[in-house]
N, C-alpha and C positions, 0 to 999 in steps of 0.2 A: 888727540888721543881717543876722540870719540870716531872719527874716521877710520883709525887704524881698528877699533872694534866691530865696526859694522860689518865687516865681511865674516869674522866668525862667527857671530850672530844669524848671519844670515845661513851659514854653514849646517850650524846646530839645527836651524828650522829644517835644513834641506833633509839632514840625516834623521830627523824625527819623524818627517813627512813620508819617507821611503821606508822607514821601520812600519809605519802605520799602513803602508801600502802592502807590504811583506805581509803583516799579520791577518789582514784581510783575505790573503791567498788570491791576490791580483796577478794575472798572467803578463804583466809587464817583466818580471825577473824570472828568466829560465829556472826550472828545478823546485819553484816552490809551489806547484798545482798539484793538489789532491785529487787521486782517485777513488779513494776510499768512502763508505757510506753512502752508495748510490742504490736507487731498486730501478735503475734503467739507464741505458745508453744516453751518452751526454750530447751525440750526435744522432742525426737521423739516419738510418740504415734502409738501403733498398729492400722492401717486403712485399712477396707475393701475396697479392688479394685477388682473388677470382683470376681473371687471364691478363692483370696488369701487375706492374711494379710501380709500387708507391713509398714515397719516404715515410718512415714512421719510427719511433723509439722502442727499444726491445726491451722487455723486462729483463731483469738479471736473476737467475735462478740460483739458489744456495745449492752447492753439492752435499747432498745428503746421503744416508742409506736408501731410501725411499727413492730419491730421483735415480740412483744407480740401478735398483732393482728394477723400475720402470723401462729404463733402456735397454737392459739385457732382455726384457718380455717382448719389447719392440722390435728387437734385430732379429731380421730374418734372412735367411740366406736365400738366394746365392747374392750377396754383398762383399764379396773380399772374404776378411777374417770376421764377418758378421756384426760389424760397429762402423764399417768404412762404406764409401761409396766411389765409384772411380769417375772424378769428376771430368768426363771426355765429351765431345759432342756429340756421340754415338749412342749414349746412354740409354736414350730412350727409344732407340730404333731396335726393330722386330728382332729376336736372338733364334739363329738357326739351332736345331736341335735334332738329335739321333734317337729320341724318346717314343715316337708318335707311332711305334707299332709297324712300320714297313719293313719289308725283308731287306736284307744287304743287296743291292744292285748288282748285277753281273758286269763283268767288264765289256767293254763294247770296243771293237777294231776302230782305228784311225789311221790316217798316211803314214809310215813311217814303223810301222809294228811288223815285226816278224812273227811266222808260224809256221808252224811243222805238221806237213799233210803226209800220213803215213795209210798207204794202201797195202793190207796182210797180203802175202802172196803175191804182191806184185811188185819186186824190187824194181823193176825200169821204171817205174813211176814213182818212187819214193825216194831212191838216190841215184839217179840217172847220170850223172858224173863221177861216183865211186864212192867209197865208203870210209875213207879217211878225212873227210871234211868235218868241222865243227858243226853243232845244231845251226848257229847264225849262219854260217856258210850254205849249208843244204837247205836252208829254211826259205820262204817264201814270203817276200816284201810286200806289204800294200803299199800300192804307188800312190802317189801325190793326190789323184782323183778317187783315192778309194776303192780301186779293183787290183785283183789279182789276176793273175794266170795260170792254168791248171792242163796239162794235155787231154783231150776230149772233153774235157768241160767248157774249153774257152776264155772268154775273159768274164769275170763275174765282180759285181759291185758287193763288197763285204763292209765298207765303212758303217759303222753304226750297229753292227750286228755283233752277237756272242759267237766263240769259237762252237757252242754246240749248234748254234744256227747256220753256222757256215758249214759244218760237217752234213746236217739234212740237206743243204743245198746241194754240196758236191756230191753226195750220195745220188741225190736224184737225178744229177746230170749224167753221173758213170754208170746207173744202171742200165743204161742201152746198150754198154759195151762190155759189162763185167757182170755175170750172174753172183748172186749171193754176194754181193760186195761188202767188204769190212773195212773200215774207215776211221780212222780218228784224225782229229785236229787239236794241236797243242802250241800254247803259248811260249815262244821262244825270248823273244824279246820286246821291252813293254818301250815305245819311241815316242807315242803319239799325244801320250796326256800328261802333264806337268802342273804341279803346285809353286809356289813361289814362298820360301821362308825369309824373311828378313827380320831386323832390329836386333836386339839382346838375345842373340842364339850364336852357339860357338862356331859352329859352319853355316851360315847363310848362303844361299842359293837356290838351285831348282832342285825339287823332289819329283820321282818319276810315281805316276799313278799306276799300281800294278792292280792283278785282280784280288791280293789282300787287302780290303778296305782301309782308308787310310783315315785316320780321324784327326783332328787339331793337335790334341796330345801326342798321337804317333808322329805327326811332321814334327812339332818340334824336338821330339825325339830322337828323329832320324837327322835332324839340324843339329846332334851333339848337346842337345839340352839347353836350358836358360846360361846366361851370364850372372857372375853376382850382382850385375846393375840391372837385371831384369825385373819387370812389374808383374807377376803373377797375375794379378788381379786385371789387366788392361791389354790383353791379346786381342788385336783387331783384325777381323776375317772380311775382306773384300771378295764380294762375289758379283758378278754382271751388274755394276757401279753401284751397286748397295753395302756401305759397311755395317758390320756387328761387332757388339762388344762381346767375348768370351770370357767369363770370368773363372780361369784353372785354379785359381786359389781356393776358389768355392769347391771346385771338383774336390780337391784333394781334403778340406776341411770338413765338408758336408756331405761329401758324395753326390754331388748335382751333378750329374752326366749326363743329363738332357741338352748342357750348351755343349758337349761335345762331339760337335758334327761332323758328317762324313763330308769330306772334301771333294770336289770335282775340278776338271780341268780348268785351268785359269783361274783359281783359288789364289788369293795373296793374304798370308798371315805376317801380320807385323807384330812384334814383339816389343811393347814400349819400354824405355827404360823408366827407372824411380825416379827420377830428379823431380817429377810432379808431386812424390808424396813425401813434402816438406813439411814440418813444423817449426814453429818460431818461438823461441825463447827470449823474453825481453824485458826489461826491467833490473831489478836489484838482484841480480844472480851473478855468480862468480865467472860464468864465461856466457855471456849473450851471444845469441846468433840463432843459426839456421841448423835442424838436424835432418838428417835422411830416414825416415822409417824403413825398418823391415818388413817385409811381407808386409807392411800396413799394420804392423801388432806396437803398439806404444801405448803406455800410460802416463797419467800426469805425473805418479812418482817417477817414471821412469826418465821424463824430461826433465824434470830438475836435477834428476841425479845426474844426466848427461852433462848438464849446464854447470857441474859443481854445486849443485843446492844454492839455497837462498843465499845472499849475504849476512853474513850475520851480523855486520857492524853499520847496514844501511839499510835493511829491508824491515817492512811491517810483514809479519808472517799472519797476521789477521789479512789482508787483502791480497789473495793470490787469485787472478780472473784467469779464464780461456775463453777466446772470443773465438767464434766460428762462424764465417761468413760464406762459405763455400756451399749455399745451399738455397735454395728458394726462401727461406726463412731463417735470417740469421738466428744466432742462438750465443747468449753470453752467460757464462757461470762463475761463481764467485765460491771459494774454498777457504775457511776461518782454520788455520793451521796453528793457532795458539799452542795446541798440547800436540805432543808428537803422534797419540793416535788417530789424528786427521791422516796422516800420510796412510794409512789404512786404507782410508776411503780415496786418497788420491791413487793408490796403486791397482784399485778396481776402476778407475775413470778411465774409458779408453779413449784417446785422441782420433782424430781423423787427419787427412791430411790438410794444409794450410791452416790447421788450428795456430792461434797465436797465445802462447801462455805470457801472461804479465803480472810480475809481482813489483808489488806498489813499496814506496819508500816510505821510513819512519817521519814522522812529524818533526822530529828534530834533526832529522837529516836536511829535509826541506829547508828549515830555518838556517841551519848552517852555509846551504848552496846560497842562500838569499845574503847572507852575510859578505861570504866569499866573492860575491859580485859588486857587494858596495863598498868594501873595505878599501880596496885598490883608488877608488873615485875618491871616499873621504879621505885616504891619509894624503892623497896629492893634494887637495884642496886645502887642507891643515897646512902641509907644507908651505904652499902658495903664500897662506893667510899670514904666515910668520916670515917671509922674506923681507929683507931691510933694502931699500933703493939707496944707493947714494945720491942720484941725481934729486933726489927729493929730501936730502940732508938727513940719510938713515931712515927717513920714515918711508910708509906705505903711499903711494902716489893716492891723490885725493879723486875718488871716483864719482 
């Protein structure tokens, strides 16, 4: 009988030991780890100190009215909706602008452009092949080498010249043959200069540069506007090998038109999608997962609401965290939402792309999870200890 009682005694000691381990919060059993009551991050995070990234623990800031006031004071356009930054490789690159006081540049001719040259009172020069042709058919095409031919003036290099400069040049050439010459030069077709609009626009492709100045916003509008998946704050302008970040959302929200650059031949406009603008809601919520922000406008209350709010049966509303690592200095925030009034603070707390919202579990839920992991093993051991073995006379084998 002593041998048959030895196994149950060991099982009891094992269960008592496992319970003691669970009560002390050991991480051997999943689900019993508490994230509450911390003043700094439990792991080392990369923090920018001077010119170097160093591992360091980050202080946890409580979400209070004072913190939200300070955040709104520090928010300066142009940064998306005033509370977010596009985390792209070109965010520190210089930004081209149209607010530098320069006059709007005139269109300059290039190969493929078609111009119309009109010499008044001399129809033989203006329409030598008849009057029933279209303007493009009757116009003068700039050759690949940038030249045109005109009677009595010969071959002229017009590449890089404006229509007014071509008019003066032709007038000087024809003045030898025509007294008091009256001459006009007009654009018929713009073919030599293009910009490329790609990405999240309705009609990506080539846009012709004309004598009407084309800005970034105008190019997007000509391409049919943004698609629903476009990120208004991450429009990339590539010019002569350098990429600039243009924040159109800041133009709409704050009138930051200095970024609305005039485009040049060969510019590439790439409208990024908003897949980068995700936030992650994890822990004790009804529907954990990722959420795509709409124009980078989302608050902590919105994120919790879209996730079905906190799980009333398993969560501890005292411990709601926002973890922000997509910056030079990671930040951790804590909200105590035991009172419903705290959701007013959550509604004023702006989230940024790649933020992680975590809702901790209640202490009793962690304990129940520990028990649910231990119980199957304890039950199996208990059943095994009570098994009768016929080979040993109906008793347990001697161990």
